[in-house]
N, C-alpha and C positions, 0 to 999 in steps of 0.2 A: 735775509741774513746773508752776509758776505762769507765766502769760504775762507777768506784770509783773516788772520787774527787782528784784533784791533791794536792800534798803536798805543804805546804806553801813555799814561795820563800826562797831559802837558804840564809844563812848569807854570803856566799862567795861573792855574787854579791854586797852586801852592804859593806862588809869589804874592797873590792877592791877600792871603791870610797872614802875611808877615806883619810883625808889629812895628816895624820901622816906618816912619813917615817918609813918603817919597813924593816927588812931584809927578805931574801927569806926563811930562816928556820922558822922565826916567822910566815911568811905568810903560809908556808906549815903546820905548827902546827895549826894555826888558821883555815885554810881550812879543815884540818883533823878533828878538833874539831867541826867545823860547819857542816861538812859532817856527823859526827857521831850524832850530835844533830838533824840534819835534818832527818837522817835515823831513829833515835829513835822516833822523832815526827811522821814520816810517819808510822813507825811500830805501834806506839800507836794509830794513826788514823785508820790504817788498822785493828788492833785488836778491836778497838771500833766499827768500821763498821761491822766487822764480828760478834761481840757480838749482835749488833742491828739486823743484818740480821738473826742470829740464833734465837733470841727471837721472831722476827716476824714470822719466819718459824715455830717455836714451837707453837706460837699462832694460825697460820693457820692450823697446824696439829691438835691441840686441837679442833679447830672449825670444821674441816672436820670430825674428829672422832665423835664429838657430832652430826653433821649433819647425818653421816652414822647411828649412833645409833638411832636418831629420825626417819630416813627413815625406818630403820628396824622395829621400833615400829609401825610406820604408816602402813607399809606393812602387819604386823601381824594383826593389827586392821582391816585393809581392808579385809584380808582373813577371819577373824572371823565374820565380818559383812556379807560377802558373804555367808559363811557357814550357819549363822543363817537365812539369807533370803532364802537360798535353803531349809533348814530344815522346815522353816515356809511354804514355797510353797508346799513341800511334805505333810506336815500336813494338809494344806488346801485342797489339792487334795484328800487326804485320807478321810477327813471329808465330802467332796462333794460326793465322791463315796459312802460312808456309808449312807449319807442322801438320795441319789438317790435309793440305795438298799432298805432302809426303806420305802421310798415313794412307790416304786414298790410293796413291800410286802403289805403295807397298801392298795394300790389300788387293789391288788389281793384279799385281805380279804374283802374289800368293795364290789367287784364284786360278790364274793361268797355269801356274806350276801344279796345282792340285788337279786341274783338268788334264794336264799332260800326263801326270802320274797315273790318273785313273784310266786314261786311254792306253797307256803303256801296260797297265795291269790287264785291261780287257784284251789287248793284243796278245799278251803272253798266255792268257786263258784260252783264247781262240787258237793260238799256235799249239798249245798243249792238246786241245781237242783234235786238231789236224794231225798231230804226231800220233795220237792214240788211234785215230782212224787209219792212218797209214800203216801203223803196226798191225792193226786188225786185218787190213787188206793184205799185207804181206803174209800174215799167218794163213789167211784164206787161200791166197795164191799158192803158198807152200803146201797146204793140205790138198789143194786141187792138183798140184803137180804130183804129189805122192799117190793120190788116188788114181790119176791117169797112168802112172807107172805100175801100179798094183791094181789091175782091173778086177780082180776076183772079189774083193771085199768092199764094204762100204767105207766111206772116208773115215779116217780115224778121228775121234773127237779130240779136240785140242783142249788142254787144261788151262791155257792162258787166255782163252777167248772170254772167259767169265769176267775178266777185270778190265 
């Protein structure tokens, strides 16, 4: 079966059923004219169908070109979004590493400060002990001086030596 519609029924079949008597040359001429008319109609129909088909194909071609263009744009947008996401991830990772490095550095500084303060506290405690011992020594020396100036009695007990 042909995809094209059939041409209209030729005039030959209708002219042969006519009731007027005709000669064979007239019939031949009429048949030839009807054949040419039928051929022209078929040709016109075929040309019209071809024009319709061409316009449809052109429309489809335009649509497919537009779809391909849109697809290309969407692919490029997708790549751009993926690239932006990748760069954002890299930036986030970089910032996280930088924050971690800063945190470790701050922790290290804090530990050094704490050690320094602890050493300062220990130094002050030791200095307090030294001052206490110097005070006790001074008291003992003062008591010794008073006992050497007062040879008759035992050294006077000091009330501040208990503390």
